[in-house]
C-alpha positions in Angstrom: 141.9 126.8 33.6 142.3 125.1 30.1 145.4 126.7 28.5 146.4 126.1 24.7 150.1 127.0 23.6 150.3 127.0 19.9 154.3 127.0 18.6 157.3 125.3 18.2 157.7 122.2 20.6 159.1 119.0 20.5 160.2 117.2 18.2 161.3 120.3 16.9 164.4 121.8 18.2 165.8 125.3 19.3 165.2 127.9 22.0 161.5 128.5 21.2 160.9 124.7 21.7 162.8 124.8 24.6 160.8 127.9 26.1 157.4 126.4 25.2 158.4 123.3 27.0 159.6 124.8 30.0 156.4 127.1 30.1 154.3 123.8 29.8 155.7 122.2 33.0 155.6 125.4 34.8 151.7 126.0 33.7 150.6 122.2 34.4 151.4 122.7 37.8 147.9 124.2 38.3 146.2 124.2 34.8 145.3 121.9 32.0 147.4 122.7 29.1 147.3 121.3 25.4 150.4 121.9 23.0 149.7 122.6 19.6 152.9 122.4 17.4 153.6 122.4 13.7 153.5 119.6 11.4 155.3 121.7 9.0 157.3 124.8 10.4 159.3 126.3 7.7 159.7 124.9 3.9 163.0 123.1 3.7 164.1 125.6 0.9 163.5 128.5 3.5 165.3 126.9 6.6 168.8 127.9 6.6 169.9 125.2 8.9 170.7 121.5 8.5 167.8 120.3 10.1 164.3 121.3 11.9 164.0 118.4 14.1 165.6 117.2 17.6 168.1 114.8 17.3 168.8 114.3 21.1 166.5 116.3 23.6 166.6 116.0 27.1 163.8 115.0 28.9 163.0 118.3 30.3 162.3 119.4 26.7 160.2 116.4 25.7 156.5 117.3 26.1 153.3 115.7 24.7 152.1 117.8 21.7 149.5 117.6 18.7 151.7 117.9 15.7 148.9 119.7 13.4 149.9 123.1 12.3 150.8 123.4 8.5 152.5 127.0 8.4 151.6 127.2 4.9 148.3 126.1 4.2 145.2 128.6 5.0 142.8 125.4 4.8 144.9 123.8 7.9 144.8 127.1 9.7 141.1 127.4 9.3 140.6 123.8 10.3 142.9 124.1 13.3 141.2 127.4 14.6 137.7 125.5 14.4 139.4 122.4 16.2 140.3 124.9 18.9 136.8 126.6 19.0 135.3 123.5 19.9 137.7 123.3 23.1 137.1 126.5 24.0 140.4 127.0 26.0 140.3 129.9 28.5 144.1 131.2 26.9 145.2 130.6 23.7 148.9 131.6 23.9 151.4 132.1 20.8 154.9 132.3 21.5 155.7 135.1 18.4 159.4 135.7 16.9 158.9 135.9 13.2 156.1 137.6 10.8 156.4 134.6 8.5 154.1 133.2 11.0 151.7 136.4 11.0 149.0 134.8 8.6 148.9 131.4 10.2 148.9 132.4 14.1 146.7 135.2 13.0 144.1 133.1 11.1 143.9 130.3 14.1 143.5 133.1 16.6 140.6 134.5 14.9 138.9 131.2 14.0 139.3 130.1 17.8 137.9 133.3 19.2 134.9 133.3 17.7 131.7 133.2 19.7 133.9 132.0 22.6 135.6 133.3 25.7 138.6 132.6 24.6 141.5 135.0 25.3 144.2 135.5 22.7 147.7 136.1 24.3 151.1 136.8 22.4 154.7 136.3 24.0 156.8 138.7 22.1 160.4 137.3 21.3 160.3 140.1 18.4 157.7 142.5 17.2 159.4 143.0 14.3 162.9 140.9 13.3 166.5 141.9 13.5 166.7 141.2 9.9 163.7 143.3 8.5 161.9 142.5 5.4 159.4 144.0 3.2 155.8 143.1 5.0 156.9 142.4 8.2 154.9 145.0 9.5 151.7 144.2 7.9 152.1 140.4 8.4 152.5 141.3 12.4 149.5 143.7 12.3 147.4 140.7 11.1 148.8 138.3 13.7 148.0 140.5 16.7 144.7 141.9 15.5 142.8 139.6 17.6 144.9 139.5 20.5 143.6 140.2 24.3 147.0 140.8 25.5 151.0 140.4 25.2 153.7 139.4 27.1 157.0 141.4 26.4 160.4 140.3 28.0 162.7 143.3 27.5 162.1 147.5 27.3 163.1 146.9 23.9 160.4 144.9 22.7 158.1 147.1 24.8 159.2 149.9 22.6 158.5 148.3 19.5 155.0 147.1 20.5 153.9 150.5 21.5 155.3 151.9 18.2 152.9 149.9 16.4 150.3 149.3 19.0 150.0 152.0 21.1 146.7 150.8 23.0 148.2 147.1 23.4 147.5 145.9 26.8 150.5 144.0 28.1 152.9 142.7 31.1 156.6 143.3 31.1 158.3 140.0 32.5 161.9 139.5 32.0 162.9 136.3 30.1 162.9 133.6 32.3 166.2 131.5 33.0 166.8 128.3 31.2 166.9 125.7 33.5 166.4 122.5 31.6 170.3 121.6 30.7 171.1 119.9 33.9 173.8 120.7 36.6 177.1 122.3 35.7 180.2 120.0 34.9 183.5 120.7 37.0 185.1 123.2 34.8 188.4 121.0 34.5 186.5 118.2 33.2 184.6 120.3 30.8 187.8 121.7 29.3 189.5 118.4 28.9 186.5 116.6 27.4 186.7 119.7 24.8 190.4 119.8 24.4 191.0 123.0 25.9 194.2 123.9 27.7 193.8 127.8 27.9 193.8 129.5 31.0 191.1 131.7 30.1 187.8 130.9 28.2 185.3 132.4 26.3 182.1 131.1 24.9 180.1 132.2 22.1 177.1 130.0 21.6 174.0 129.9 19.5 173.0 130.5 15.8 175.5 132.5 13.9 173.8 135.1 12.0 175.5 138.7 10.9 173.6 140.3 13.4 175.0 138.5 16.1 178.7 140.0 15.9 180.9 137.2 15.9 183.1 138.9 13.2 183.8 141.6 15.9 184.7 139.1 18.3 187.1 137.6 16.3 189.1 140.9 15.4 188.8 141.8 19.2 190.3 138.1 20.0 193.3 138.9 18.1 193.5 142.3 19.9 193.5 140.4 23.2 195.6 137.5 22.4 199.2 139.2 22.8 197.6 140.2 26.4 196.1 137.1 27.6 196.2 133.4 27.5 192.5 133.0 26.2 190.6 130.8 23.8 187.4 131.1 22.3 184.7 128.4 22.0 182.3 129.0 19.1 179.3 126.8 19.4 176.4 126.8 17.0 175.0 126.1 13.2 176.0 128.8 10.9 172.8 130.4 9.2 175.3 132.7 7.4 178.2 131.5 5.1 180.8 129.7 7.3 183.7 130.2 5.1 184.2 133.8 5.9 184.4 133.1 9.4 187.0 130.1 9.0 189.0 132.6 6.8 188.8 135.6 9.6 190.3 133.2 12.0 193.1 132.2 9.3 193.9 135.6 8.5 194.0 136.8 12.2 196.0 133.9 13.3 193.8 132.7 15.6 193.5 129.1 14.7 195.0 127.9 18.0 192.8 130.1 20.2 189.4 129.3 18.4 187.7 125.7 18.8 184.4 126.0 16.3 181.7 123.3 16.8 179.7 124.4 13.8 176.6 122.4 14.6 173.5 122.5 16.6 174.3 121.6 20.1 172.3 118.6 21.3 170.7 119.6 24.5 172.6 117.2 26.6 175.8 118.6 25.3 174.8 122.2 26.3 176.2 122.2 29.8 179.5 120.8 28.7 180.4 123.9 27.0 179.0 126.4 29.4 180.7 124.7 32.2 184.0 125.0 30.2 183.8 128.9 30.1 184.4 131.8 32.2 181.9 134.1 30.5 179.5 134.2 27.8 180.0 136.4 25.1 177.2 138.3 23.3 178.7 140.8 20.7 175.5 141.5 19.1 175.3 144.3 16.8 171.4 144.5 17.0 169.1 142.9 19.6 165.8 142.8 21.1 166.7 140.0 23.8 168.8 136.7 24.1 167.5 133.7 25.4 171.5 132.7 25.6 172.2 135.3 28.5 169.5 133.2 30.3 171.2 129.9 29.8 174.4 131.9 31.1 172.7 132.5 34.3 171.3 129.3 34.7 174.9 128.2 34.9 176.0 131.4 37.1 177.9 132.6 34.5 178.9 136.4 33.5 177.9 137.7 30.4 180.3 140.2 28.1 177.8 141.8 25.9 177.1 144.6 23.5 175.0 147.0 25.3 172.2 146.9 22.6 168.4 146.3 23.1 167.4 144.1 26.1 171.0 142.9 26.7 171.6 146.2 28.6 168.6 145.3 30.7 169.8 141.9 31.9 173.6 142.5 32.2 174.9 145.2 34.6 178.2 146.4 33.7 180.6 145.2 36.7 177.9 143.2 38.6 176.8 140.5 36.2 179.0 141.0 33.5 180.7 143.8 31.2 178.9 145.8 28.8 180.8 147.7 25.8 179.4 149.6 22.9 178.1 147.5 19.6 180.3 146.8 16.7 183.8 148.2 17.9 186.3 145.6 18.5 188.9 147.4 20.1 186.2 148.4 22.8 184.9 145.0 23.0 189.0 143.6 23.6 188.9 145.7 26.3 185.8 144.8 28.1 187.4 141.3 27.6 190.9 142.2 29.1 188.9 144.0 31.9 186.9 141.1 32.6 189.8 138.9 33.1 192.3 141.1 34.7 190.1 143.9 36.7 187.2 142.1 38.2 186.4 139.4 40.8 185.0 136.8 38.9 183.7 135.0 41.9 182.0 138.0 43.0 180.7 138.4 39.4 179.2 134.9 39.7 177.8 135.5 43.0 176.1 138.5 41.8 174.7 136.2 38.9 173.2 133.7 41.4 171.5 136.2 43.3 170.0 138.3 40.0 168.5 135.3 38.2 165.9 134.9 40.8 164.4 137.8 39.2 164.1 135.7 36.3 161.5 133.2 37.2 159.0 131.5 35.4 156.1 131.8 38.1 156.2 135.6 37.3 155.7 134.8 33.8 152.7 132.4 34.6 150.9 134.9 36.9 151.1 137.5 34.2 149.8 134.9 31.7 146.8 134.4 34.2 146.1 137.9 34.6 144.9 137.9 31.0 142.3 135.2 31.3 138.5 136.4 31.4 137.0 136.4 34.9 135.2 133.3 35.8 131.4 133.7 36.8 130.0 133.1 40.0 
């Protein structure tokens, strides 16, 4: 089968590019796969980070791609769609996470499908984003108009899809584990490299935005500190103003208990941060799903998470981590204390190892294949 993936890919950075790279590597085991990515993904003035390009991709995420899509140029969308129509892929796969790309993806899909047997499938990280803006639903409706099917990766996204597209054909497949970051380092080595001497270590990882609840975690840490020798490692680029978080650390007296690595983590460094931690903390205020949990599971790490969206589907309280109500620093603090004092952490890690077999790329590939048009005999 001939398959084309359209979306973020190397040389662009981030979880979407990593996801598409791992999907590509699974699909090429039995199909011909072409990857089409952006020449321009976002205009620079709309991008909240420091750079859109990868600065040190590991080999697992370096995949061949055609760098041709301009997210802002409608004439480009038509040309790309026409070029794909000539190739007539059996499946045209879009990774969808933001309505900003709705006009671009929707136009390419319409042009590519015209007069062909090409089927269009969207893998939905979100149907509508966490931080909604006027026009989001209309842009998503345009994007999804030519779709033949959808992959959703949590019940939360499933509900959103059916709320806006009640007749959608879809398959729910859990978000696969990210396995491209190498093997874990010895915990003592990882902590020594990072200058961490505390007995207990928590990791907050990923882009820092208000809905991810870091401010709640800092308040919770201040409540935990008198009871436990615990250190918080914060790794991720600030997509919000950084100074309020720095001020909170100072006002809460956490300067010696928090290490902040406020830049995007190069892929080759990711394993060091996860290897140093006892657990990953996801104190999100809202969520549909999180790829960070799937990185944690790759390293057999339990997750302490707010019970929002798809997080409650992945993190099973007392089995693969701890669940707490969202937005409540006191209850998050109690969850952290419970994790370190009242759970068998070795047993939790063993359950994570067993549980992560559910999150396979093979299941995703099989679901995608089910949308292809039947071959003529």
